[in-house]
C-alpha positions in Angstrom: 58.0 86.2 105.2 57.8 88.6 102.3 58.0 91.6 104.7 61.2 90.1 106.3 62.9 89.6 102.9 61.9 93.1 101.9 63.4 94.5 105.1 66.6 92.5 104.6 67.0 93.7 101.1 66.4 97.3 102.1 69.0 96.9 104.9 71.6 95.4 102.5 70.9 98.2 99.9 71.3 100.8 102.6 74.5 99.2 103.7 75.9 99.2 100.2 75.0 102.8 99.7 76.7 103.8 102.9 79.8 101.7 101.9 80.1 103.3 98.5 79.6 106.8 99.9 82.4 106.2 102.4 84.8 105.2 99.7 83.7 108.1 97.6 84.2 110.5 100.6 87.8 109.3 100.9 88.5 109.7 97.3 86.7 113.1 97.0 88.7 114.5 100.0 92.0 114.1 98.3 93.5 117.6 97.5 95.4 116.5 94.4 95.1 113.9 91.6 93.3 110.7 92.8 95.5 107.7 92.9 94.0 104.4 92.2 93.1 102.9 95.5 90.9 99.9 96.1 87.5 100.5 97.6 88.3 98.2 100.5 91.3 100.4 101.4 89.3 103.6 101.2 86.5 102.0 103.3 88.9 101.0 106.0 90.2 104.5 106.4 86.7 106.0 106.3 85.5 103.6 109.0 88.5 104.3 111.3 88.3 108.0 110.8 84.8 109.1 109.6 85.7 112.8 110.0 88.9 112.7 108.0 89.5 115.5 105.6 92.2 116.6 103.2 93.2 113.0 102.6 96.3 112.1 100.5 96.7 108.4 99.7 100.0 107.0 98.2 101.0 103.6 97.3 103.8 102.2 99.3 103.8 98.7 97.7 101.6 98.1 94.6 98.3 96.3 95.5 99.6 95.8 99.0 100.2 98.9 101.2 99.3 102.5 101.1 100.1 105.5 103.3 97.6 108.2 104.1 98.0 111.7 105.5 94.8 113.6 106.5 93.3 115.9 109.2 90.6 115.1 111.7 89.4 118.3 113.3 92.4 120.3 114.1 94.8 117.3 114.3 97.0 115.9 111.6 97.5 112.2 111.1 99.7 109.7 109.2 98.5 106.1 108.8 99.6 103.0 106.8 97.1 100.3 105.8 96.6 97.2 103.6 93.3 95.9 102.2 92.6 94.3 105.5 93.5 96.8 108.2 95.3 99.9 109.4 98.9 98.7 110.2 100.2 101.8 112.0 99.0 105.3 112.8 100.7 108.4 114.0 99.3 111.7 115.3 101.5 114.6 113.9 102.1 116.8 117.0 104.6 119.4 115.7 107.4 119.8 113.1 109.7 120.6 115.9 110.4 119.1 119.3 109.7 121.3 122.3 112.5 122.3 124.7 110.7 120.4 127.5 111.5 117.1 125.7 114.9 118.2 124.3 116.4 118.6 127.7 116.1 114.9 128.5 118.5 114.0 125.6 121.2 116.6 125.9 123.8 114.1 127.1 123.1 111.2 124.8 126.5 110.1 123.6 127.1 110.8 119.9 123.4 111.5 119.2 123.1 114.7 121.1 120.6 117.5 120.1 123.6 119.8 120.6 125.1 118.2 117.6 122.1 117.7 115.4 118.5 118.6 114.8 115.3 117.0 116.3 112.1 117.3 114.2 108.8 115.6 113.1 107.4 115.1 116.6 104.7 112.4 116.6 102.6 110.2 118.9 102.1 106.6 118.0 98.4 105.7 118.1 97.9 102.4 120.1 94.6 102.2 121.8 95.7 98.9 123.6 98.8 100.4 125.3 98.6 102.1 128.7 101.9 104.0 128.1 102.2 106.7 125.6 104.8 106.4 122.7 106.4 109.3 120.7 108.8 109.5 117.9 111.0 112.2 116.5 113.5 112.3 113.6 117.0 113.1 114.7 119.5 114.4 112.0 123.2 114.6 112.6 126.2 114.6 110.2 123.7 114.3 107.3 122.4 111.0 108.7 118.8 110.5 110.0 117.9 108.5 113.1 114.5 107.7 114.6 114.2 108.6 118.3 111.3 106.7 119.9 110.5 107.2 123.6 107.9 105.8 125.9 106.5 107.6 129.0 105.9 105.5 132.1 105.3 106.0 135.8 103.4 109.3 135.1 103.5 112.0 136.2 107.2 111.7 137.1 108.3 112.3 133.6 110.5 109.1 133.2 111.2 107.8 129.7 112.4 104.6 128.0 114.2 105.7 124.8 115.3 103.8 121.7 117.3 105.3 118.9 117.6 103.3 115.7 118.3 103.9 111.9 115.5 106.1 110.6 112.3 104.6 109.3 108.9 106.1 108.5 107.0 103.5 110.5 107.0 99.9 111.7 104.5 97.1 112.4 104.6 93.5 113.4 104.3 90.9 110.6 106.4 88.3 108.8 107.1 88.2 105.0 106.6 84.9 103.2 110.1 84.8 101.8 111.7 85.2 105.3 109.2 82.8 106.9 110.4 80.3 104.1 114.0 80.9 104.9 113.5 80.4 108.7 111.6 77.2 108.2 114.1 75.6 105.7 117.0 76.5 108.0 115.5 75.0 111.2 114.4 78.3 112.8 111.1 78.8 114.7 109.9 82.3 114.5 108.8 84.0 117.6 108.0 87.5 116.4 108.9 89.7 113.5 108.9 93.5 112.8 108.8 95.3 109.5 110.3 98.7 109.2 109.5 100.8 106.1 112.4 103.1 105.2 112.3 106.6 103.8 112.6 105.2 100.2 109.7 102.7 100.9 112.0 99.9 101.0 111.7 97.5 103.9 113.9 95.9 106.5 112.8 92.8 108.5 113.8 91.8 111.9 112.9 88.3 113.3 113.4 87.2 116.8 113.8 83.5 116.4 115.0 80.2 117.9 117.2 77.7 116.2 116.7 73.9 116.6 120.0 73.7 118.4 118.7 76.0 121.1 120.3 79.3 120.0 118.1 82.4 120.2 118.6 85.9 118.7 117.8 88.4 116.1 118.1 88.1 112.3 117.8 91.0 109.9 116.8 90.8 106.2 116.8 93.4 103.5 114.0 94.4 101.2 114.6 91.5 98.9 114.4 89.0 101.8 118.1 88.4 101.9 119.9 87.8 105.2 122.2 90.6 106.2 122.6 90.0 110.0 122.6 86.7 112.0 123.0 86.0 115.6 125.0 82.7 114.8 128.4 83.2 116.5 131.6 82.3 114.6 134.1 84.0 117.0 133.8 85.6 120.4 135.4 89.1 120.7 136.3 90.5 124.1 139.0 93.0 123.2 138.6 96.2 121.3 141.8 95.6 119.4 140.4 92.4 117.9 137.9 94.4 115.9 138.6 96.2 112.6 140.2 99.7 112.9 137.1 101.5 111.7 134.9 99.8 114.3 137.5 100.6 117.0 137.3 104.3 116.0 133.4 104.3 116.1 133.4 102.6 119.5 135.8 105.1 121.0 133.8 108.1 119.8 130.7 106.9 121.6 132.3 107.4 125.0 130.8 104.0 126.1 132.5 100.9 127.4 132.8 97.8 125.2 131.1 94.8 126.8 132.2 91.2 126.7 129.2 90.2 124.6 130.7 90.9 121.1 131.2 88.4 118.4 131.7 87.9 114.7 128.6 86.4 113.0 128.5 84.0 110.1 125.8 82.2 108.2 125.2 81.2 104.6 128.3 83.3 103.4 127.0 86.4 105.4 129.5 87.7 107.9 129.9 90.8 110.1 130.5 92.0 113.6 128.1 92.5 116.5 129.2 94.8 119.3 127.4 95.7 122.5 128.4 98.8 124.7 127.4 100.0 128.1 127.6 103.3 130.0 126.2 105.0 133.0 126.2 108.8 133.4 124.5 109.9 136.6 121.0 108.2 136.7 120.9 107.7 132.9 121.9 104.2 131.6 122.9 103.3 128.1 122.9 100.0 126.1 124.2 100.4 122.5 124.0 97.4 120.2 125.3 97.6 116.6 125.9 95.3 113.6 128.7 96.0 111.1 129.6 94.4 107.8 133.2 93.1 107.2 134.2 96.6 106.0 133.1 98.3 109.1 129.9 99.9 107.8 127.0 100.0 110.2 124.1 97.8 109.1 121.8 98.1 112.1 122.1 100.2 115.4 119.9 100.4 118.5 120.7 102.7 121.4 118.5 102.1 124.5 118.3 104.6 127.3 116.5 104.8 130.6 115.9 108.5 131.4 114.8 109.3 135.0 113.4 112.7 135.7 115.2 114.4 138.5 113.1 114.1 141.6 113.2 116.6 144.6 
C-alpha cells in the first residue's frame, strides 16, 4: 500500500513538473515583453502545439480570450483560445494569394480582384472537416472584406465561396446577454456565431426560432444590442420602394433584386434586408445585405458557387 501511494505521489509530482514546464516554455518563447497570461491558457497552447516557437500572446478580452501567433517547424499559425480550449486556429500560408486561386474570382460582381487586393492567405484548421477551408482578406475602395472558400469534389477544383465584412476569426458560441435577450423575447436559439473584428470588438449572429413560428437570423453588436432582426414589418418587391442610396448600391452590383426583400422592425430597431441573385455562365451568386434606415450597410454576405471548367 505504501509503495502504491509513493508511486502515485511520484506520478502526480512528475505531472505537475511537466505542466509547469509547458507553461514556462510558452512564456519563454515569446519574443517580446511577456503579457500576463494564465497558466491554464499557456498549457492549452503547449499541449496542442508542443513544438511551437516564437510565440506571441495578446489579450483579446481581459481574463476571457487571447490570440497567439507562433511557428511550428517552418509553418506559421494564428490561434484564439480561452481558459478552456482553442476556439479557432489558422495556418498562415502566404501574405499574398496565388494566381491559381485569384483566377476563380475575377468576375465576382463588385468584389473583383481587378478592383482591389487579395492578401493574408490562410487555411482554417478543422480536424473534423473532410473539406478544406481557406480565407483571404480582400481590400477594395479602402474597405476590407473576408473571402472564405471551401474546396469540395476534389480534384476538380470546385469551390463554395462566402464574402462577408472583414473579421479576424469566428467561432460558434452564445453570449450570456444575447441568450437572455432571446429567452425573454420568446426566441429559441438554434446556433450562434461570434465574429471578432479587426478592433477586437465582436459581432454576434444567432439563427433562431420565435414562438410564433418565424425563423431567421438576428445580429447583435459588441454590447449585445440588437442591430438586425428577421421580423418583417413590410414586404418590398420593387427596387423603387427602397431608399435611393440602397437603389444605387443594388444597381452597381449587376445582380437582380429578388422578391424576398423586406423592412425589418423590432424593439425600435429598423432597417432593410435585400436579397439579390445572378448567374454568369456556370457561376451562381446570392447576395444578402442588411441596411440601416439611412442606407448604411450593417451586414453583407455574398455566396458563390464556382465550378472549375471541365474538359
